[in-house]
C-alpha positions in Angstrom: 4.7 -3.2 33.8 1.7 -2.1 31.7 3.6 1.0 30.8 5.9 -1.2 28.8 3.5 -3.8 27.4 0.9 -1.4 26.0 3.3 0.6 23.8 4.9 -2.6 22.4 1.5 -4.2 21.6 0.3 -0.9 20.0 3.5 -0.7 17.9 3.1 -4.3 16.7 -0.6 -3.8 15.8 0.2 -0.6 14.0 2.9 -2.2 12.0 0.6 -5.1 10.9 -2.3 -2.7 10.0 0.1 -0.4 8.1 1.6 -3.4 6.1 -1.9 -4.7 5.2 -3.1 -1.2 4.1 0.2 -0.8 2.1 -0.3 -4.1 0.3 -3.9 -3.3 -0.7 -2.9 0.2 -1.9 0.0 -1.1 -4.0 -2.2 -3.8 -5.6 -4.9 -1.2 -6.5 -2.2 1.1 -8.0 -0.8 -1.8 -10.1 -4.4 -2.7 -11.3 -5.0 0.9 -12.3 -1.6 0.9 -14.1 -2.6 -2.1 -16.2 -5.4 -0.1 -17.8 -3.6 3.2 -18.1 -0.4 3.3 -20.2 0.3 6.9 -19.2 0.8 5.8 -15.6 3.3 3.2 -16.8 5.2 5.8 -18.8 5.2 8.2 -15.9 6.6 5.6 -13.5 9.3 4.7 -16.1 10.3 8.3 -16.4 10.6 8.6 -12.6 13.0 5.7 -12.8 15.0 7.3 -15.6 13.7 5.3 -18.5 12.1 6.6 -21.7 9.7 4.0 -23.2 8.6 4.0 -26.8 5.1 2.6 -27.8 6.3 -0.9 -28.4 8.0 -1.1 -24.9 5.0 0.5 -23.3 2.6 -2.1 -24.9 4.9 -4.9 -23.9 5.1 -3.7 -20.3 1.3 -3.3 -20.2 0.8 -6.8 -21.6 3.2 -8.3 -19.0 1.3 -6.7 -16.2 -2.0 -8.0 -17.6 -0.6 -11.5 -17.8 0.2 -11.4 -14.1 -2.7 -12.4 -11.9 -2.5 -9.7 -9.2 -6.0 -10.3 -7.9 -5.8 -14.0 -7.5 -4.1 -15.6 -4.5 -0.9 -17.4 -5.3 -0.5 -21.1 -4.8 2.6 -22.3 -2.9 
């Protein structure tokens, strides 16, 4: 019986830890991207868009207006 329970519990714990680490990594990357317009432009090029200076500034401003570090209220 333990041969079945331990792998399932390990899988669940691993998924939870992986999700939490992924969320923190994504938030840190978005925070870095707010301050570095070259990263925004690089991401846009990977998605197939070419952004001019005005679009780049607007995207950077939109990211700064979002409060990524503050918890959201429901």
